[in-house]
N, C-alpha and C positions, 0 to 999 in steps of 0.2 A: 079624312085630311090626305094627301097626296104625297108617298114617299118618292123621292128621288134622289137616290146615293150618288155621288162627288162621282162623276164624269158618266152616268147616265140620263141620258137625253134620247127622244125620239131620231134627232137628226145624227147618232152616235149607233144604231142600229146596226145591222150589217144584214143584208140580205140575200139566199141564193137567188140564180134566175129562174127554179121552177117555182120559189114562192113570188118573186114581181111579176110573174108571166098570170097568176092567177088573180087577178082583179082586186074585189076587196078580202082577199086575204090576208093582204100587207096589213088593212087595216085594223080586221080581225087578231092578228097577233101583237100589234102593235097594243090594241086594249087590253090583253095578256099579260104583255110587258107592265103596262099601267097597272092594272091589280095586284099583279107581284108585288110592285113598289110599295102602292097602299094598304097591302098585306103586313111588308114590312113595317113599315111606321106605325102599326098600330102593336106589332109585337106579335101577331101570328106566324109563328114561327114556320108550323107547318102546311100552312095552306099559302104565304110567302115561297116555302122549295117547292111545294107542287107544282105553281106556275110558272116559275123561273122555269124549270125544268121542262114546263109546254111550251115557254116562247125559244130555250135556248134550241129544239128539237128542231124550229124552220127559223133560226139563225143564230150568228154570232152574237154572245153577251157582250154589252160595254164593259169594261174592266171595272167600273164601279159596281154595276149590278151584280158580277162576279164575286165584287167583298161583301156584299146583300146575302147572296146566297150561299158565301162559305160561314158567314156568320149565321144565319138562319139554321144550317146542317150543325154548325155546334151548339147553338141551343138545344136542339135534339137530340143529341148526344149521338151525334157521328163524324167522331173525328177523322174517320177516314176518307169521308167527303171533303170535310170542311179543308183538310191540309188539300187535297187534291185538285179543289176549286181556286183556294188560294197560290197552289205554283202557277197554276195560270194566269190569275190576275198579275202575280209580281213578273213574270213574263211580259202580260201586253201593259203595265205600268211602266216599263223600264224602255218598251219597245215606241209610247208614245213620249218618251223622254220626263216622265214623273217621275225622278230618285224617290220623293218622299213619300206618295204609295204606296211607290213600289218596298219602302225601308220596312211599311208598318204592314205590307203582305208578310215580308220574312219576318215579321216579328210573330206575326198570330203563327205560322208556322211553326217557328221556334218554339213557342208554348205551346204547342199542341204535344210538340216531343218529348219536353221537359214533364208534360203534365203525364205521357207514356213511360217514364222513367229513359226515354234514349236519349241522353244528355250529349252524347257525341254529334248524333245530328243537329241537334239542335243547338248546340251552340255554333256549329257550322252557319246554319241559317242568322245567330244571331249575327255573327261578325259580316256577314253579308249585310247588314241593316247598319251596322256601325259605319261600312266603309261608304254605304252611300248617304250617309248622312253627313260623315265626316267634313267635308268641306261645305256642307249647306250651311246658310244663316239656319241661330236658333231658331225652332221653332217648335210646335207641342210634341211632333214625333221626337225631338230630344230628352222630353224629359216624358215618355214612355222608356226609351231607354234607361234612365235613370229608376225610374220604377222596378225593371227587372232588375239592376244593380242590386237597389234597397231588398231586394226580395232575396236576394244572397248573403245580404250582411246585415241582417238584423242580428242575429246571431253574436256579432263581432261588439267592437267597440260601439256601446250607446253614442259617444258624443260624437263620433263619426255621422253617427247614424241619424242624429237630430240637425246635423249640418247639410248630410243631403238630402232631406225630407224638408228642408226650405227651400232648399233650392229647387225640388218639384212644384212647390207652392207657389212661388214665385214666376215659374214660369206658366202654368197652369194660368194663375193671375195676369201675368203680362197679354197673354193669349186667349183670356177667356174659353179657356177647357174648363171646369169645375171637376173633372177627373180626378183630375191632375192635384187641383188645390185639397179638395177629400182624401186623396192619398198623402199628401204631405201630413196633414192634421194627423191622420192615422198612423205612419212611424215615426214620426214627432211623439205622435201620443205614448207608442208600446215602448221606445226607447226612456224616454224619462221613468217610465211607471218601471223601469230594469235597474235605473237612476235611482230609484226611489224616491222620487219627484212626484210620490202619488197624486198631489190634488190638481198640480199641472197637465199631469198625464194624465189623468182621467176624466177631466174637462174636453181635454183635445179627444179621446174617443170618443164620447158623448156625442161633441159635434161633428166630428164625422160620420156619425150613427144617422143622427138628424140628417143628416145629406144627404141618405140613404133613402128614407124613408122619403126625401121633398119632392122628389121624382125629375129631380134635374139631371142624376147621372146616367149617362148610359148602366141600363140593366146589370151587363156584364162586370163593369168594373163595381155597382153598386152590390153585389152578391159577394165579391171578391172582397171590399171592405167587411160585408157582415162575417165572413168565415174570420177573420185578421182580427177581429174585434170577440168573437165568440171562443178563439183560443185565447187573447189576453183572458179573457173575464175564468175560462177554466185555470189559465197558470196562475192567478189571484184567488180561485176559489171564491168567486163574487159570485154564489148562487142568484140574488137577487135580481143583478143586472144583466144575467144570460136567459132567467126567465123572462121578464120586460123587454127585453130586446129580439128573444127570439117570438113571443108573441106579435109584437108590433112586425117585425118579418114578414110571418106570416100572411099577416092581413097586406101587406104591400105585394106579397106575391099573389094572395088572390082576385089581386089585379091586371094581373099580367096571361096572357095566353098561357096554357101549358106550358112548362118549362121544367124537360126531363131534368136539368143538370141541377138547380137551383133547388126547383121543389122538394128531390129527394133530398139536398142537402142539409134546409132545412129543418128535414123531418129527423133527421142523423143529430143534428144539436140541438132538438127539442127532448128526443127520446136520451140523451144524455143529460138537461136538465131534472127529465121525471127520474131519472135512475139515483140521480144526485139526493134527491129527496125521497128517497124511498118507494117510490110508486111504481114497481117492478112490473106489476103487470102490466100498467098502460106502457113504460115505458119497452115492454119487451112486445106490445101489438103495435107500436113505431116504427120500430125496427124491424118486425116482419112485414110490415106495409112497406117498407121504403124496399127491402129485399124484393121483392115483389116483385114492384114497379119500374125497378131503377136499372134502366138497359148496363148490361156489363163494360161494355165501352166506356162510357164515362166513370162508372163506381162500381167495385165490385161489389156481389152480391152477400159474401159475407163480413164487409164491414160495418154495415148496422147492426149486424149482433155482436160485434168484435168492439162498439164502445158500449154497450151494455155490461161486459165482458171486462171491461177496463174498468167503469164505473164501479161496480160492484165489487172492485178487487181495493179500491178506493176511501169507498166514501161508504157509510153506513144509513139508515135512517133518517138519523136525525144529525150525522157530523159530518163534517166537510173537512178533507186531508188541511191543513197546514199550506199556506201558498210555499211554492219557491222561492228561495232567495235568488233573485235574477244572479246569471251569473256572465262576465263580460271576457272579451277576450281580442285579440288583434281583428282584423277587419280580412277578410279573404277576399282578395278581386276573383278568386279564380272560382267561387261557392259557385255549384248548380242551382239557378233559382226556384227551381221546382222543389228542391230541398226544406224550402223555407217556408214552402204555400202552404197554411193552414189545414186547408182540403183542396178536392181533386177540383174545384171549380174556379179557381183563378181563368179571368177571364182571359180571353183570345184578343191578345193583345193589339189592339187597333184604338186609333185616333175618333175619339165620339165624333160622331156623327151630327152637326148641329143644326136642326131644322129653323128654316123659314117658318113664316105663316100658313104657307101653300106646302109644305115638305120641305125636305133637309135637299143642299145645297148636292 
């Protein structure tokens, strides 16, 4: 399968005079670029990044290829490279008169800063995205802005969250974006559970998890929904669902190329489930494995062991704690989205790259 991110085509490639003077070299580098796009389409993040780097050494990448390079770096846990490349993509999209892709690049940079705890810089980039989209007709990008608002509003008024989640789902359906449709189900489900409407809420959460496993979602958004679901199940002390969905997600991840971020996060959740069940030795082995293999740029090595301490302080081998009673409050429009993310795996906010049979447009 050939992957061609938006804006990326052979005609959009810019070459140096030296490269153009070397006969077949242009064709050689174009082949490397095509291989990079193909690796990206297969979610082979390491190969995609290496080949985009090789092509970039010979000439300027198209904005869509910069988006793909940033995404590959993000999946490999290199937030610094991802943000730097996104800033270049942001400028290039603006230069080309493409406000919507520029806004998505700005959102991606904002998310990376939020994940690092730098809310001031993140809010600045989010403001740029809002300004770019303010006068644009509603499209999927507006849904991703609402998604970030939901992240910050989740701990507030459940009724307001339900209404906003419905808007996100509607935008997703109108613009054929399954990431947004699933996100709407996710947030509405969490809000309904907090309202005490358990049957309705859990049905939506299960539906969102099925979307994760369907293969229809962008892997980043699928992973974020998984993290939210694990947070909800831990709030409810629902060990059965947490265990079932963790195992299902492990099988889903096995079908992806190595992904530093979510593979580690999934194993953290697995260690929590094991600890809750009293399988302390196995839980500790999982935590140690994550700490040894996870890049400190995307998850602190201390975090996996901390989950074991947290679990052991609230559970015994046979008993789960009583679920916390949901608490509501006024929705804060100034809430920092990153504070609501249940794990450091919130996806780099970007619009899903819909694929044609021969590759994405």
